[in-house]
C-alpha positions in Angstrom: 9.9 24.6 28.4 8.0 23.5 25.2 6.4 26.7 25.1 9.8 28.4 25.0 10.8 25.9 22.2 7.5 26.4 20.1 7.9 30.1 20.2 11.7 30.3 19.4 10.8 28.3 16.3 8.4 30.1 15.4 10.5 33.2 15.4 12.6 31.5 13.5 10.2 30.5 10.5 9.1 34.2 10.5 11.7 35.6 10.2 13.4 33.0 7.4 9.6 33.8 5.3 10.5 37.4 5.8 14.0 36.6 4.4 12.9 34.6 1.6 14.5 32.1 2.7 11.4 29.0 1.7 11.4 30.4 -2.0 15.3 29.9 -2.0 15.1 26.7 -0.7 12.2 25.8 -2.9 13.9 26.9 -6.2 17.3 24.4 -5.4 14.8 21.4 -4.2 13.1 21.8 -7.7 16.4 21.4 -9.4 17.7 18.5 -7.2 14.2 17.0 -7.9 14.5 17.1 -11.8 17.7 14.9 -11.9 17.2 11.2 -10.8 21.1 11.1 -9.5 20.8 14.2 -7.1 17.2 12.9 -5.7 18.7 9.3 -5.4 22.3 10.7 -4.2 20.4 13.2 -0.9 17.3 10.9 -0.4 19.5 8.0 0.4 22.2 10.1 2.3 19.6 11.4 4.5 18.2 7.7 5.6 21.4 6.5 5.9 22.5 9.4 8.2 19.2 9.5 9.9 19.8 5.3 10.6 23.1 6.0 12.2 25.2 5.5 9.8 28.8 7.2 9.6 29.2 10.6 7.6 31.8 9.0 5.5 30.3 6.0 4.8 26.9 7.3 4.2 28.7 9.5 1.4 30.5 6.8 -0.2 27.5 4.8 -0.5 25.0 7.9 -1.7 27.3 8.4 -4.4 27.5 4.8 -5.6 23.5 4.4 -5.6 23.3 8.3 -7.5 25.3 6.4 -10.3 23.2 3.3 -9.9 20.1 5.1 -10.6 21.8 5.4 -13.9 21.5 2.0 -14.7 18.2 1.3 -13.2 16.8 3.9 -15.3 18.3 2.2 -18.3 16.6 -1.1 -17.1 13.0 1.3 -16.4 13.3 2.2 -20.0 14.4 -0.6 -21.7 11.2 -2.3 -19.7 8.8 -0.1 -20.9 9.6 -0.2 -24.8 9.1 -4.4 -24.3 6.2 -3.4 -22.8 4.9 -1.2 -25.6 5.9 -3.5 -27.8 3.7 -6.4 -26.6 1.2 -4.3 -26.0 1.2 -3.2 -29.6 1.7 -6.6 -30.7 -1.3 -8.0 -28.5 -3.5 -5.0 -30.0 -2.6 -5.7 -33.9 -4.0 -9.2 -33.4 -7.5 -8.1 -32.3 
């Protein structure tokens, strides 16, 4: 049985490569990885579904986390500015 499953997966992967599917998927994934909201949404959605969460609840929580990631990004930028200011102040006094 495992040999049959392995053979089916090999055939599906070979046909997918022949049709150019992996290149298309990589193009879409690269676009998603450039956006913190998109990546946060899809990562949260996937993890919640794998954890057994209801699909509707997973979608709502993922949307919330996607937009919350903007606030986390702003906090990180603010903390970076404070760190840079402190670093410059410490190096000026040397």
